[in-house]
N, C-alpha and C positions, 0 to 999 in steps of 0.2 A: 925369566920377562917379569913385568910387572904387572900386579893384578888386574888391571885395567888395560892390557896390552888388547888389541884387536886379535892377536896369535891365542889367546888365553880363551880357550871355548869351556870352560867353568861357567855352572848355569847362576852362580854370582858374578863373574864377570861378561856376560852376556846381560842382564838384567844391570849392571852398573850403566853400561854402554848405551839402550835403549830405555832407561828411566830419564823422565823430567826431573832431573838431578835440582835444578832449582824451582822447583816447587817441593821436594822433597827436603831439601836443609831448609825453605820457610817455614814447612810444616813442626820442623823439628826447633827450630827460632825459636816459635811462639810457645811450644810445650816448654820451654827451656824459660819464656818469660812465666809460665802458669807455674812454675817451680818457686822465681823468684818472687812471683807478686803472690803467694799464696803464704810465702812465710812473711811478708807484710802485713796481710789485710786478713790474718783467719785466727791469730791468738786470741783479741781482744774479745773476735763474736765466740768463739770457744768458752772465753769465763764468764761472757754473760749470759750464756744459757748454762752453768754451772758444769760443763763438763774441762779434762784437761784440755791445756794450753794448746797442748801440739795437736790432738787427736782428728782439725781438718787439714792440719798439714799431713802426718803420715797415712791419711786415708788418698789424700790425693798423690800422694808419692809413687801409691801401688796404681791407682786409677793411670795416672799418665804414662808409667813403664810399661802399663798393659796397652794404654792408647799409643805409645811408641811402634810396639811391637805388632800391632795389629795396621798399623800402616805400612811398616813394612811386609808382613806375610803378606796382604790382602794385594799390595802392589805386585807379587811376583805371579800372581793368579795371570790366568789365559781368559780371553774377553769371554768366552765361551764359560768358563767357571763362574767368573763376576753375575753374567744369566741369572747360573745357576743358584747360586748362593743368596741373591737377591729376589729370586722367583722363592724359595725355599723360607730363608730369611724373613720376605715379607709376609709371605704366608703364617707364619708363627707369630709374628710381631701384629698380624691385624687382628689375630685371635686372639692374643692378648690384650690388645687396644682393646674387644667387646669384654672382654672379664674386668677391665677396673670397672667398669659399669658396675658391675654386680658384686665384688669382691677387691672393688680399691681401695688404696688410701686416701682418706680425703684430709686435703690442706686446704686452705683458706677458701672452702665451698666447695674446690674443683676436683674430680677423681681421674689422675692424670698415672698414678703411680701403685706399683706393685710391692709388696713387702718383703725381701728376701734377705737370706742371715746375713749379711752384710755389706748389704744396699737396698736403696729402693729404686726401681727401676722406673723408667718412664719410656714405654715398648714402643711410644709413638716417636721419639728421639730416633728410634734405629729404622721405624717403618717408611720417614722420611728418605733417605737413601736410596731403600729397597724400591722405594715405589717410584723415584726417579728412573732408575737401570731397566724396573718392567716396563712402564711407560715408553720409553727410551724403545724399547724391543717394538710392543705393542702399535706404536704410530709409525712405524716404519717399514712391517710387514706390507709387504706388495700381494699378498694373498692371504684370502679370508681364513679364521681360526672356527673351525665348525662353521656355524654359517649366520657368524658376522664377523664383520671385519673388525682390526686389531684398533681402531681409533674410536669405534663403538663401546669394545670391552674395557681400554681405558677412560672414557668415561663416565663407563658403570662403574668400575671401579674407584674413581675420584670421588664420586658423588657417596660411595658408602662410605669411606673414609670421612668426605665432611659431615657426613650425618652423626658417625664414632664423635670425632674432636666437637661437634659442636653440643653435643649430649653429655659429653667430661664438662664442664666445658673448658676449652682451649682455642680460646680466637685466636690468638697469638701465632700458634702450630696451623692453625686452618690458614691463613693469611699466607703463610711462609709456603704451603706447600700446593696453596690458588697460586701463587706468584712462581712456582717451578711449573707448574702446567702450564697456564699460561705462556709461558716462555719457551719451552720445548712445543707447543703449539704453532708457535710462530717459527719459531728455527724450523719446524718440519714441512714450512711453507701454508699455513694458515692466512686468508687473505688481510691486510690492515683493518678494513673495517669490519671483519668478526672479529682480531684480534682488539679493535677497538670497544666494541661490544660487549666482550669477556672482561674489560679493563672495570668498563661502567658497570656492570653486576657485580663486581667486587666491592667496587666502591657503591653502591648500595646497598650490598650485604653490610659494609663497614655500618651506616647510615642504620640500616637497622640492627645492627648491635648494640648500637648505642641506646636504642628505645628498649631493647627485648635484655641485653644485662645491666645489672645494676653496677659492677662491677668497674666495666667499661665505660660507663655513662659517668662515672664518679672518675676516672681517671683522664677522661675527653677534659671535662667540666673545671678539674684541677690546671692541667696543661691553658687551656682557653683564658682561667678566671684567677689571676692568683691569689684572688683573696676567698675563694672559695676552697672547701677541706684541708688536710692535713700537707702540708709541703714538708715533714721534717725532712724526709730521706732527700728530697731532690732538692732541699735548700743548700742540707749538709755536705750531699756529690759539689755541688759549686763552689761552695767555701775550701774544699777538697782541692777543687783547681785553681782554687782565686793563691790560696794560699802557698802552691806550689810552686808558680810560676815559670819562668821559662826555665831552668835548668833542676828544681825538686827541694825536697829540705833534706835528700838526701834516704840512704839506704838505713829504716828503723825510725826515719826524724819526725815522720806524719805524727802529728796529734787529729788533726779533724777526724781522718779515717777512723778514729777509734770507738769514734761515737753512731758513726754508719749502722745498721744492723744487718744490711745485705752487703757488707764490704767484700767478703769474700766471693759472692756471687753475681746478683744481677748488677754491681757498682763499681767491681774490682777496677775499673778503667777510670775510676775516679781515684782510687789508690794510687796508682799507676801514675796518675797526674801531679798527684800530693808530691809523694816521694822523690820523681823521677822527672818530673817537671812535660812542658809542653815537648821540648825536643823527643823526649822516648814514646810519650803521646804521637806523634808522627811518626815515631819510625815503627810504629804498633800498627797504624795505618797502611802504612808504606808495605809491611810484609803482607797484608792481608789483600792491599790492592794486585801487587806484583803474581800473589797467587791464582786470582780471578782475572787479570791482565794475562798473565801467560798461559794458561790455561787454554784461555780464548782465542790465541795467536796462534796456538797450537793446533786448535780445532779447524781454524782456516785451511791448513795443508793435510785435512783427513776426507777420506774420500769414504770412509765406513759411514751410511745416515745413521746408523745405529750410535755408533759412538760417539756422531755429531749431538744428537737429539741426548742419550745419558746422561749424558756429559756436562750440557749445558744447563739439564735438568740440577745434577749435584753442584755445580760450580755457584749455581743461582742460590741453590737453598743458603750455600757455605756463606757467601758475600752477602745475601740479605740480612743474615741473623747474626753477622756480625755487625753489619752497619746498623739493624735495630737496638742493640745491645749499646753501642757506641753513642747513638744521635738521643736515646734516652737518657742518659749519663750525661748528657750535654744541655738536653732540657731542651732538645731540636725537635723531640715529637715524645706524644706522651708515652710514659712509664711503660714498659711491659717486660713481663718475667721472664727475659729472656738471656740464655746465656752468653758469652763470648768465648768462640770458642778455643777450646786446648787452656782458656786461659781461668775461665772461671769454676770454683768449685762444682763436683758433680761425675759422678762416676758416668751413667745414663750421657750424659752429652760427650763428656772427654770419647768415652768410646766412641759412641754416634759418629761423631764428628770424624774420628781416625779412620771409621768406617768408609767415611766419603770419602774422603781423601785417600784412602790405598784404593779405592775405585777408580777415583781421578785420575790416580795414577799408573794401575793396571789399565786401563780403556786407552790411554793416549801413549801407552809405549809400544815402543814401534814394533812389530808379532814378527815372527821368519819363519810365520808358516803352522798349519793346522791351529789357527785361532779364529775362523770365521765360525759367526752363530749360527747361518742357516743348520752344520751337522749337527747330530747329537741329538739338542734341544728341540729343535721342529721334527726332525723326524720321528722322534717319540711318540711327537701330538698329530703326528700325521699314522702311526700305530694303532692309535685309539682311535682316532676317526674310521682305519679302516677294519677294525674289530669289531 
């Protein structure tokens, strides 16, 4: 029998039959784009900083290989295991985020990273998917946990994370996590009036950030007023898109990309525009859109509230991150240092996005028994209460 026959009861065959293969394939298409665009974008950046031309390429090959393994491995987990992984990983990353305020590496005035032997770790990147899953479970609990309802604990967890991100500061990540939390509250049944109030508070926070944080004010003013501040990076990115046109200059033929300081990271989408043109840029957008829409359509057939709310949070964070990066590159919104999932350079980014997509695949995979989230984890909490 063929490997994917319904008579084949091996673990891999069961996983392959039940996983969302469209989303899985799209994730690996993005990883493929990550390899290709890093070959185009990174050599000039490496030479500019005095490193080997292949430094970023070799590192990103390792990061994306690990990311692919993470997507596959996490997608095979049961829902209960995803919840436990998120709770334990979230607690560790929350502690690591606190640690950045004391021992973090400072880059451009922000302390978001912890220096490790082979890479710099940004704990908040991993905190984002773990927060979405844990919050999804807390919001959908029918009973109290201890003396508090799950929603109150979820709100307290959000406020703690928001305080830490504000202190780093990382306003972009704070905005994404806020949007994730609001989306989950909406999906969980929060009245539209209160959702609107939350959006209003988020907008008010953005206005406050404009007056409190100089770097936020600088980016907004440069976006609104072309004659204010340094526009070199965004002007160069727009030149790259224009130079690429419809079909692009061809692999390795881009010249404007070599002038982009962050061509391998925040502005890798401009490199795609110059070398491969509008057609490939639209293809990349279509792949991201397919993952988001496909996941939401699967949730419409889902009956487990935990899966619906948790996955909605995960896909909101994924889609919003992609939108912010591409819209910034196209000068549709103020610039924000946010990576393009699976495509921009960065170990923390690639592996955290892989964790999120792996969780989406695991939670939306058709489960065949022994997969409830009320056993094991909740039973342990009840034992703690009765002890």
